[in-house]
Structure formats: C-alpha cells, structure tokens
VEXDREN-2710 file (C-alpha; in Angstrom, 1 decimal):
% VEXDREN-2710
k/r/px/py/pz
1/MET/-0.7/1.6/1.6
2/GLY/-4.2/-4.7/-8.5
3/PRO/-1.0/-7.3/-8.2
4/PRO/2.1/-7.1/-6.5
5/TRP/3.5/-8.7/-9.0
6/GLY/3.6/-5.6/-11.3
7/ALA/5.8/-6.4/-14.7
8/VAL/7.2/-9.6/-13.6
9/GLY/3.2/-10.8/-14.2
10/HIS/1.1/-13.4/-11.7
11/PRO/3.1/-16.3/-9.7
12/TRP/0.7/-18.7/-11.0
13/GLY/1.3/-17.8/-14.3
14/THR/0.1/-15.5/-17.6
15/LEU/-3.6/-13.9/-18.1
16/GLU/-3.9/-16.3/-20.6
17/GLN/-3.4/-19.7/-17.7
18/LEU/-5.4/-18.0/-15.5
19/ARG/-8.2/-17.3/-18.0
20/GLY/-7.2/-20.9/-18.8
21/TYR/-7.8/-21.6/-14.4
22/GLY/-11.3/-19.6/-15.0
23/ALA/-12.2/-21.9/-17.6
24/ALA/-11.4/-25.0/-15.5
25/LEU/-13.5/-23.7/-12.3
26/GLY/-16.1/-23.8/-14.7
27/GLY/-16.2/-20.2/-15.5
28/SER/-17.6/-19.5/-19.3
29/GLY/-14.9/-19.3/-21.6
30/GLY/-12.9/-18.2/-18.4
31/THR/-12.8/-14.7/-18.8
32/LEU/-11.8/-12.4/-16.8
33/GLY/-13.1/-9.3/-18.0
34/GLY/-17.1/-8.3/-17.9
35/SER/-18.0/-11.0/-20.3
36/TRP/-18.5/-13.6/-17.2
37/ALA/-21.7/-15.5/-17.0
38/PRO/-24.1/-14.5/-14.4
39/LEU/-23.0/-15.7/-11.1
40/GLY/-24.1/-19.1/-9.7
41/GLY/-23.0/-22.7/-9.5
42/THR/-19.1/-21.6/-9.3
43/GLY/-19.1/-17.7/-9.3
44/ALA/-16.9/-17.6/-5.8
45/ALA/-14.9/-19.3/-7.8
46/GLN/-14.4/-16.7/-10.7
47/VAL/-14.8/-14.3/-8.3
48/TYR/-11.0/-16.0/-6.8
49/VAL/-9.7/-16.2/-9.9
50/ALA/-10.1/-12.6/-10.9
51/ALA/-8.9/-12.0/-8.1
52/LEU/-5.7/-13.3/-8.7
53/TRP/-5.2/-10.8/-11.5
54/GLY/-5.9/-7.6/-9.8
55/ALA/-5.0/-5.8/-12.7
56/GLN/-8.5/-7.1/-14.0
57/ARG/-10.3/-5.5/-11.5
58/PRO/-12.5/-2.5/-11.8
59/CYS/-13.1/-2.5/-8.4
60/GLY/-9.7/0.4/-8.6
61/ALA/-8.0/-1.8/-5.9
62/ALA/-5.8/-5.1/-5.8
63/PRO/-7.8/-7.9/-3.2
64/ARG/-7.1/-8.9/-0.2
65/PRO/-4.1/-11.0/0.4
66/PRO/-3.9/-13.5/2.1
67/ARG/-1.7/-14.2/5.5
68/PRO/2.0/-13.9/4.6
69/PRO/4.3/-17.0/5.5
70/GLN/5.9/-16.8/9.0
71/SER/9.8/-16.7/8.8
72/PRO/12.0/-17.8/8.1
73/SER/10.6/-18.3/4.8
74/PRO/10.9/-15.2/2.7
75/PRO/8.2/-13.5/0.9
76/ARG/7.1/-13.8/-2.4
77/LEU/4.9/-11.8/-4.3
78/THR/2.1/-11.0/-3.6
79/ALA/-1.1/-8.4/-3.7
80/PRO/-3.3/-5.8/-1.0
81/PRO/-4.2/-2.5/0.9
82/ALA/-5.2/-0.4/3.9
83/LEU/-3.1/2.8/4.8
84/ARG/-0.3/1.8/3.3
85/MET/-0.9/-1.8/1.8
86/ARG/1.8/-3.5/1.1
87/GLN/2.2/-6.8/-0.4
88/ARG/2.3/-10.2/0.2
89/CYS/2.7/-13.8/-1.4
90/PRO/0.8/-15.5/-3.7
91/PRO/-2.7/-16.7/-2.9
92/PRO/-3.3/-20.3/-1.7
93/PRO/-6.1/-22.7/-3.8
94/PRO/-9.3/-21.5/-2.8
95/PRO/-10.6/-22.1/0.5
96/SER/-13.2/-24.8/1.4
97/PRO/-16.8/-23.5/1.4
98/SER/-17.8/-21.2/4.3
99/PRO/-21.0/-19.2/5.4
100/GLY/-20.8/-16.3/3.2
101/ARG/-18.0/-17.6/1.3
102/SER/-19.4/-21.0/-0.5
103/HIS/-18.4/-22.0/-3.9
104/GLY/-22.1/-21.6/-4.5
105/GLY/-23.5/-18.7/-5.9
106/ALA/-26.1/-18.3/-3.7
107/GLY/-24.0/-18.8/-0.8
108/LEU/-21.5/-15.6/-1.8
109/GLY/-22.1/-12.8/1.6
110/GLU/-23.6/-9.4/0.3
111/GLU/-20.2/-7.6/-0.1
112/THR/-19.2/-10.3/-2.0
113/ALA/-21.8/-10.1/-4.2
114/HIS/-21.2/-6.6/-4.5
115/CYS/-17.8/-6.8/-5.3
116/ALA/-18.5/-9.4/-8.1
117/ARG/-20.9/-7.4/-10.0
118/ALA/-18.7/-4.2/-9.7
119/LEU/-15.7/-6.8/-10.7
120/CYS/-18.1/-7.9/-13.8
121/ALA/-19.1/-4.0/-14.7
122/GLY/-16.7/-3.2/-16.9
123/PRO/-14.3/-4.5/-19.7
124/ALA/-11.4/-5.7/-19.2
125/PRO/-8.3/-3.5/-19.8
126/PRO/-5.6/-3.5/-21.5
127/ALA/-3.2/-6.5/-21.5
128/ARG/0.2/-6.1/-19.4
129/GLY/2.8/-4.1/-22.6
130/ALA/-0.3/-3.1/-24.6
131/PRO/-0.9/0.6/-25.5
132/GLY/-1.6/1.9/-22.2
133/GLY/-1.3/-0.9/-20.1
134/SER/1.0/-0.8/-17.1
135/GLY/3.6/-2.4/-15.5
136/ARG/2.7/-1.4/-12.1
137/ALA/0.4/-3.3/-10.0
138/VAL/-2.1/-1.7/-7.6
139/THR/-2.3/-2.2/-4.0
140/TRP/-3.2/-1.3/-0.3
141/GLY/-0.8/-0.7/1.6
142/ALA/-0.2/-2.3/4.8
143/ALA/-3.1/-3.7/3.8
144/TRP/-3.0/-1.3/1.4
145/ARG/0.2/-0.1/1.1
146/ARG/2.2/-1.7/-1.4
147/ALA/2.2/-1.0/-5.1
148/GLU/0.8/1.8/-7.0
149/PRO/0.1/2.2/-10.7
150/ASP/1.9/4.9/-12.5
151/GLY/0.0/7.2/-14.6
152/ALA/-0.5/5.0/-17.1
153/GLY/-2.0/2.4/-14.8
154/ALA/-3.8/5.2/-12.8
155/ALA/-6.2/6.4/-16.6
156/ARG/-6.1/2.3/-17.5
157/ALA/-8.2/1.6/-14.4
158/GLY/-10.0/4.7/-14.4
159/ALA/-11.5/4.3/-17.4
160/MET/-13.6/2.0/-15.3
161/VAL/-15.5/4.1/-13.8
162/THR/-17.4/6.9/-14.8
163/GLU/-16.2/10.6/-13.2
164/GLU/-19.7/10.7/-11.3
165/GLN/-18.3/7.4/-9.6
166/VAL/-14.9/8.7/-8.7
167/ALA/-17.0/12.2/-7.2
168/ALA/-18.7/10.1/-5.2
169/VAL/-16.3/8.0/-3.6
170/GLY/-13.8/11.5/-3.3
171/ARG/-16.6/12.8/-1.4
172/THR/-16.5/10.0/1.3
173/LEU/-12.5/11.0/1.3
174/LEU/-13.4/14.8/2.3
175/ASP/-16.4/14.4/5.0
176/ALA/-14.7/15.2/7.9
177/ALA/-18.2/13.6/9.3
178/GLN/-17.3/10.1/8.2
179/PRO/-15.9/7.9/10.1
180/LEU/-11.9/8.0/9.7
181/PRO/-11.5/4.4/8.8
182/ALA/-13.9/4.8/5.7
183/ARG/-12.1/7.4/4.5
184/PHE/-9.0/5.4/4.3
185/ARG/-10.6/3.1/2.7
186/ALA/-12.1/5.7/0.5
187/LEU/-8.7/7.2/-0.2
188/PHE/-6.6/3.8/-1.1
189/THR/-9.9/3.7/-3.4
190/LEU/-8.9/6.6/-5.5
191/ARG/-5.2/5.7/-5.2
192/GLY/-5.8/2.3/-7.2
193/LEU/-8.2/4.0/-9.9
194/GLY/-5.9/6.7/-10.3
195/GLY/-6.2/9.5/-13.5
196/PRO/-6.9/13.4/-13.0
197/GLU/-9.9/13.0/-10.9
198/ALA/-8.9/10.9/-8.5
199/VAL/-5.6/12.8/-8.1
200/ALA/-7.6/16.2/-7.8
201/CYS/-9.8/14.9/-4.6
202/ILE/-7.0/13.5/-2.9
203/GLY/-5.4/16.8/-3.6
204/ARG/-8.2/18.7/-1.7
205/ALA/-7.7/17.1/1.2
206/PHE/-5.2/18.4/2.2
207/GLY/-7.6/21.2/4.0
208/ASP/-9.0/18.3/6.7
209/GLY/-7.1/18.8/10.1
210/SER/-6.2/15.0/10.5
211/GLU/-2.4/14.9/10.2
212/LEU/-2.8/11.3/9.9
213/LEU/-5.0/11.4/6.7
214/LYS/-2.9/14.6/5.4
215/HIS/0.0/12.0/5.7
216/GLU/-1.6/8.9/4.1
217/LEU/-2.6/11.7/1.0
218/ALA/0.8/12.2/0.4
219/TYR/2.0/8.5/0.5
220/CYS/-0.5/8.1/-2.1
221/LEU/0.0/10.9/-4.6
222/GLY/3.6/9.6/-4.9
223/GLN/2.9/5.9/-5.1
224/MET/0.7/6.9/-8.2
225/ARG/3.1/8.2/-9.6
226/ASP/1.5/11.3/-11.6
227/GLU/3.2/14.1/-12.3
228/ALA/0.2/15.9/-11.8
229/ALA/0.4/15.7/-7.9
230/ILE/3.7/17.7/-8.6
231/PRO/2.1/21.2/-7.8
232/VAL/0.3/20.1/-4.7
233/LEU/3.2/18.2/-3.4
234/LEU/5.3/21.1/-3.6
235/ALA/2.4/23.3/-1.9
236/VAL/2.3/21.0/1.2
237/LEU/6.2/20.9/1.4
238/ARG/6.6/24.5/1.3
239/ASP/4.1/24.9/3.6
240/ALA/5.2/25.7/7.1
241/ARG/2.0/25.1/8.7
242/GLN/1.7/21.6/7.9
243/GLU/2.6/19.2/10.4
244/PRO/6.2/18.2/9.9
245/MET/5.0/14.4/9.2
246/VAL/2.7/15.9/6.5
247/ARG/5.6/17.7/5.1
248/HIS/7.8/14.9/5.1
249/GLU/5.5/12.7/3.5
250/ALA/5.0/15.3/0.8
251/GLY/9.0/15.4/0.2
252/GLU/9.1/11.7/-0.4
253/ALA/6.2/11.1/-2.9
254/LEU/8.0/14.0/-5.2
255/GLY/11.2/11.6/-5.2
256/ALA/9.0/8.5/-5.9
257/ILE/7.2/10.3/-8.7
258/GLY/10.9/10.8/-9.9
259/ASN/10.8/13.7/-12.5
260/PRO/14.0/15.5/-12.0
261/ALA/12.4/18.8/-12.3
262/VAL/11.8/19.2/-8.4
263/LEU/15.4/18.5/-7.6
264/ASP/15.8/22.5/-6.8
265/VAL/13.7/22.3/-4.2
266/LEU/13.8/19.0/-2.7
267/LYS/17.3/20.3/-2.3
268/GLN/16.4/24.1/-0.8
269/TYR/14.8/21.8/1.8
270/SER/17.0/19.2/2.5
271/GLU/18.1/22.1/5.2
272/ASP/14.7/22.3/6.5
273/PRO/15.3/23.2/10.0
274/VAL/12.7/20.6/10.4
275/VAL/15.4/17.4/10.8
276/GLU/12.6/15.5/9.5
277/VAL/12.1/16.7/6.6
278/ALA/15.4/17.8/6.0
279/GLU/16.7/14.0/6.3
280/THR/13.2/13.0/3.6
281/CYS/14.1/15.8/1.1
282/GLN/18.2/14.6/1.0
283/LEU/17.1/10.8/0.7
284/ALA/14.4/12.1/-2.7
285/VAL/17.3/14.1/-4.0
286/LYS/19.6/11.0/-3.8
287/ARG/17.1/8.2/-5.3
288/LEU/16.4/11.0/-7.6
289/GLU/20.4/11.5/-8.5
290/TRP/20.3/7.2/-8.6
291/LEU/17.7/7.0/-11.1
292/GLN/19.4/9.5/-13.5
293/GLU/22.3/7.6/-12.8
294/HIS/20.8/4.4/-13.1
295/GLY/18.8/5.5/-16.3
296/GLU/15.4/3.7/-14.8
297/GLU/13.7/2.4/-11.8
298/PRO/15.3/0.2/-9.6
299/SER/14.4/-3.7/-10.2
300/SER/11.1/-4.9/-9.3
301/SER/10.3/-5.9/-4.9
302/PRO/8.3/-8.4/-3.8
303/TYR/6.3/-5.7/-2.1
304/GLN/5.5/-3.4/-5.7
305/SER/6.0/-0.1/-3.6
306/VAL/7.9/2.3/-4.8
307/ASP/10.5/2.9/-2.3
308/PRO/12.7/6.3/-0.5
309/ALA/16.4/4.2/-2.0
310/PRO/16.3/1.1/-4.3
311/PRO/17.4/-2.2/-2.1
312/ALA/21.3/-2.8/-1.4
313/GLU/22.8/-5.4/-3.8
314/GLU/24.8/-7.1/-0.5
315/ARG/22.1/-10.2/-0.1
316/ASP/23.9/-11.6/3.2
317/VAL/21.8/-10.6/6.1
318/ALA/24.8/-10.0/8.9
319/LYS/26.8/-7.8/6.9
320/LEU/23.3/-6.0/5.9
321/ARG/22.3/-5.3/9.5
322/GLU/25.4/-4.2/10.1
323/ALA/25.0/-1.4/7.5
324/LEU/21.4/-0.5/8.7
325/LEU/22.6/0.3/12.4
326/ASP/26.0/2.2/11.5
327/GLU/25.3/5.5/12.3
328/ALA/28.0/7.0/10.8
329/ARG/27.2/5.6/7.4
330/PRO/25.1/8.0/4.9
331/LEU/21.4/7.5/5.6
332/PHE/20.8/7.0/2.1
333/ASP/22.9/3.7/2.4
334/ARG/21.0/2.7/5.1
335/TYR/17.7/2.8/3.7
336/ARG/19.3/0.6/0.9
337/ALA/19.8/-2.0/3.5
338/MET/16.8/-1.8/4.8
339/PHE/15.0/-2.4/1.7
340/ALA/17.2/-5.4/1.2
341/LEU/16.6/-6.8/4.7
342/ARG/13.0/-6.3/3.5
343/ASN/13.1/-8.2/0.4
344/LEU/15.2/-11.2/1.6
345/GLY/12.7/-11.5/4.3
346/GLY/12.7/-14.4/7.0
347/ARG/13.3/-14.3/10.9
348/ASP/17.0/-13.2/11.1
349/ALA/16.1/-10.4/8.2
350/VAL/12.9/-9.3/10.9
351/LEU/14.9/-9.0/13.9
352/ALA/17.6/-7.3/12.0
353/LEU/15.3/-4.4/10.9
354/ALA/13.5/-4.5/14.8
355/ASP/16.9/-3.9/15.9
356/GLY/16.4/-0.5/13.6
357/LEU/13.3/1.0/16.3
358/GLN/16.5/1.5/18.5
359/ALA/18.6/4.5/15.7
360/GLY/18.8/7.8/16.5
361/SER/16.7/9.3/13.0
362/ALA/13.1/9.3/14.1
363/LEU/12.8/9.7/10.3
364/PHE/14.6/6.0/10.0
365/ARG/12.7/4.4/13.1
366/HIS/9.6/5.6/11.5
367/GLU/10.8/3.7/8.3
368/ILE/12.0/0.8/10.0
369/GLY/7.6/0.7/11.6
370/TYR/6.6/0.9/7.8
371/VAL/8.7/-1.7/6.7
372/LEU/8.0/-4.2/9.1
373/GLY/4.2/-3.7/8.3
374/GLN/4.9/-4.4/4.6
375/MET/6.3/-7.9/6.0
376/GLN/3.6/-8.7/8.5
377/ASP/5.7/-11.1/10.6
378/GLU/4.9/-11.7/14.2
379/ALA/8.5/-11.9/15.1
380/CYS/8.7/-8.1/15.7
381/VAL/5.6/-7.7/17.5
382/PRO/7.0/-7.4/20.7
383/GLN/9.5/-4.6/19.6
384/LEU/6.8/-2.5/17.5
385/THR/4.6/-2.8/20.8
386/ALA/7.2/-1.4/23.1
387/ALA/7.7/1.2/20.3
388/LEU/3.9/2.2/20.4
389/ARG/3.6/2.0/24.5
390/SER/7.0/4.3/25.2
391/ARG/5.3/7.5/25.9
392/THR/9.4/9.4/24.9
393/GLU/9.3/7.8/21.0
394/SER/8.2/10.6/18.4
395/PRO/4.3/10.2/17.5
396/MET/5.7/9.7/14.0
397/VAL/7.1/6.4/15.0
398/ARG/4.4/5.8/17.5
399/HIS/2.1/5.7/14.4
400/GLU/4.0/4.1/12.3
401/CYS/4.4/1.0/14.4
402/ALA/0.4/0.9/15.3
403/GLU/-0.2/0.5/11.5
404/ALA/2.2/-2.2/11.2
405/LEU/0.6/-4.2/14.2
406/GLY/-2.5/-3.4/12.6
407/ALA/-1.8/-4.9/9.5
408/ILE/0.4/-7.8/11.0
409/ALA/-3.4/-8.9/12.7
410/HIS/-2.0/-11.0/15.2
411/PRO/-4.4/-11.4/18.5
412/SER/-1.5/-10.2/20.6
413/CYS/-1.3/-6.9/18.8
414/LEU/-5.2/-6.1/19.3
415/GLU/-5.1/-5.8/23.1
416/THR/-2.4/-2.7/22.3
417/LEU/-4.4/-1.1/19.8
418/ARG/-7.4/-1.0/21.7
419/ALA/-5.7/0.6/24.8
420/PHE/-4.2/3.3/22.3
421/ALA/-6.7/4.3/20.5
422/GLN/-7.5/6.4/23.2
423/ASP/-4.3/8.1/23.8
424/GLU/-3.8/11.6/23.6
425/GLU/-1.6/12.3/20.7
426/ARG/-4.3/12.5/17.8
427/VAL/-2.1/10.9/15.2
428/VAL/-1.3/8.0/17.5
429/ARG/-5.1/7.1/18.6
430/GLU/-6.0/7.8/15.2
431/SER/-3.4/5.5/13.6
432/CYS/-4.7/2.5/16.2
433/GLU/-8.5/3.6/14.9
434/VAL/-7.1/2.9/11.7
435/ALA/-5.3/-0.4/12.6
436/LEU/-8.2/-1.7/13.9
437/ASP/-9.9/-1.6/11.3
438/MET/-6.7/-3.1/9.5
439/TYR/-7.0/-6.1/12.2
440/GLU/-10.9/-6.7/11.3
441/TYR/-9.9/-7.0/7.4
442/GLU/-7.2/-8.8/8.2
443/ASN/-8.9/-11.3/9.9
444/GLY/-12.3/-11.1/8.5
445/SER/-14.2/-12.2/5.6
446/GLN/-14.4/-9.0/3.0
447/PHE/-13.4/-9.0/-0.2
448/GLN/-11.3/-6.4/-0.1
449/TYR/-10.2/-3.0/1.6
450/ALA/-10.3/-0.4/-0.9
451/ASP/-14.1/-0.7/-1.4
452/GLY/-15.1/2.8/-2.2
453/LEU/-16.4/1.6/-5.3
454/CYS/-18.2/-1.8/-4.2
455/LYS/-20.1/0.2/-1.5
456/LEU/-21.7/2.6/-4.5
457/GLN/-22.8/-1.2/-5.5
458/ALA/-24.6/-1.9/-2.2
END
C-alpha cells in the first residue's frame, strides 16, 4: 500500500503552523508530540490536527486520508494505507460531530481513543531535515500503498516503539490462523515503523502459502527502501519455486531501493523465462540507470510512492495517452507516460489510463490497475470491474483490479467484490477479501488502516 506530502511539507503549512492550529483548537501548548493534555474537551480536534502531520504519529502509519476529489480535478497532496495504500488530497476541515467521533473527549469512539493514546505515547520525532529525519512520507498503499519511509525515516519511526511491540505486530503478520485482512494491517504497520526488526519480521513471512501476502511483503520492503532487505529480496527473485507475481514484486522492490549493486543480478533476470519477471527486471535496470544518470530520485509525486519509472515530462494528456498505448515503444517509456498521467489526474487522464487495461503485457495491465487504485476515481470502475470479471485475464491483473475497486470504495464496487471473494483463483479471492476490508475502512469511522500498534493498546 506518515504524510503523503513528504519532503515538500504539509499543504496546510509547516509543523509550527500546524502546532498553531492545534493551539487554536484548544490544545495545551499546541504540541503534536507527547506533551498533549489528556484528551477531553477538544481532544478529538487535537487528534485531527495530529493526523495532519502524519510523521509525528508513533502509531507508525499515515492516518486515513479523506475521499479524493472526483474528476476533473487533479489530485493534490495527500496521505493514506491498505495493501498498498497510496495517496490522496489534503484533508477537509474537521467533520461535524458524529457518534463515536464527537469533538468532545467523552464522545470519542473506543478505537479513536486507543489510537489517540498511542499518538500521545512517545516523544515527537526529529523535525523534517534534522539529523535522523526523513524526507519521505509514511503511507499505506491504496489505502495502504502510497508513500513509504527510507532507512532514516524507518529508524526514526521505529525509535518510538519497543522491539517487543514490533515483534508483537510481527506475530500477527506471521500467524496464518489470523484473517488475511488483519495480517495485511500488521504488514503495513511494520512498513510504517521500519527498522531492522520490522524488516526481519517481513522477511520471515516469505515462507507463507499466500501468493498475495508475499507479493505485498516484497512491495512493502521496496517502498521502505531499507538496504537490509536486499538479501531476502534477491533470494525471492532467484527462487523459481516462488510464484511469478512474488518474484516480479521482489525485482521491482530491488529497483525501488535504488542500490546499483544489484544491477548485475537484475540484468541476469531480465532474460528470465517468466515474462513478467523479465519485464520487471528490465524496468528495474532502466530505473537504476536513470538514477545513475540523473544523480537523484525523481521529484516527489502527489502519491509519494516509489515508482518503477519516473514520470514523463510531457503534460499533454493526448500525447501521453498515445505514448502509453504505443506497443512499439520501450516499456520504460510507456511506464513514464503512465505515471505522468497519474500525477496529472482528472477524468481524461483516468480514462486514458483505463484504456491501458487492453494492452498486450500482463505486467503493464497489472500496473495500470495499481495506478487507478492510487487515483481512486470512480470514472474507471466499469473498466476495472470488467477486468476483474474476465476469466481469461491474468490473475495478477485481476488481483490488482480488485484492490483498486476496494480503494475506490464506491457502492458500485461492493457487489462485484463480494461475488469474486469466492473466485476459484486464490490470489483473486484473497484480493477481494482484502479489498472488502479496504472498502469498509474507506466508508467507515476507523481512525487508521495500519492499526497494529493501536490494537496492542486496546
């Protein structure tokens, strides 16, 4: 699947300005760290302001973002979770009081109260740009797949919790008796926390029987960008017994981490007999070579995810659509058009991307599904639904389309997800199971998706 705005700062202002908002809302001193007064009176408002600055939250994952604006408005900076929580738009003003989420402390729901206590449990982390701070956001993907911390950010977040707490979340991830949605939430909690213990817990789960879970393990390790994950990702990529979807994601994760030391291995597997693995490694090689040529990561996107290719510089939707759908172009260039369209946003860009679900490469179609899930625009629900319903479509594409429908979370998605939660393909039915949990999260009152630490507080 921290704030999605990353190094550029929160769209509502600096940390000091947000602290000022907290004071204006009635906070004692307006601080967002561990010195809040006990929740009461305007406690919910304090929680709300804290959620705006996700990097200050010791729960280890970004707060649930609001629903994104629908086309034709382009996406703005945002934050999020769920499998791959990706990002969205800036939060709206605090909602009016409602049951379980009133602005009075006594009206806080149990889950919100537990999360609020966790929010107040530790000292504030280093400010952006300070030693030990991170320029990357911690987010969830579609609900969970958005932005992730690098090694520095992981260490910073991990310092707020004990190794025992990390291990406890890890036990949920590793417990095959737990419902898959609960294991996903534990995974994205670990992704947000980062650090060696979290990386080790995630790495141990590659022995699981769920192809979907292992795919997400590799995704999260790539988004964390912790080089400690390289050995396990290399092992997964080399293991022909692992499912192609898992090996593909391991190759992509190695490219996301960005260490050129893995170039030779990626070049070797660019000739893998499994086409999805080969294409992924070709893209990862191109990404690493692009990084070497330009000397820095691509500029931050509205989604703050680490993408397989930098966005193209072109801003004309028609030209980008032409490049996206041109099968004669190099796959890397088509991916660049894909991410440029995603960053532009709007109905025309969404529909151009949805046309990519008819492309020849299953890997490409799978990535289109991922990007549409990030954008969370209802305009593409018919195309995603058609792909999920197609029995001749690749399971890795159907899986991604199911997760995208869960992230969009429109009522029109619900019947389809329920129907295919019984699909004969395990990865499809598990994706629908997790997508239904995402749907409930998006339409419910839960404080955050990656709630592993909050559950320990309960």
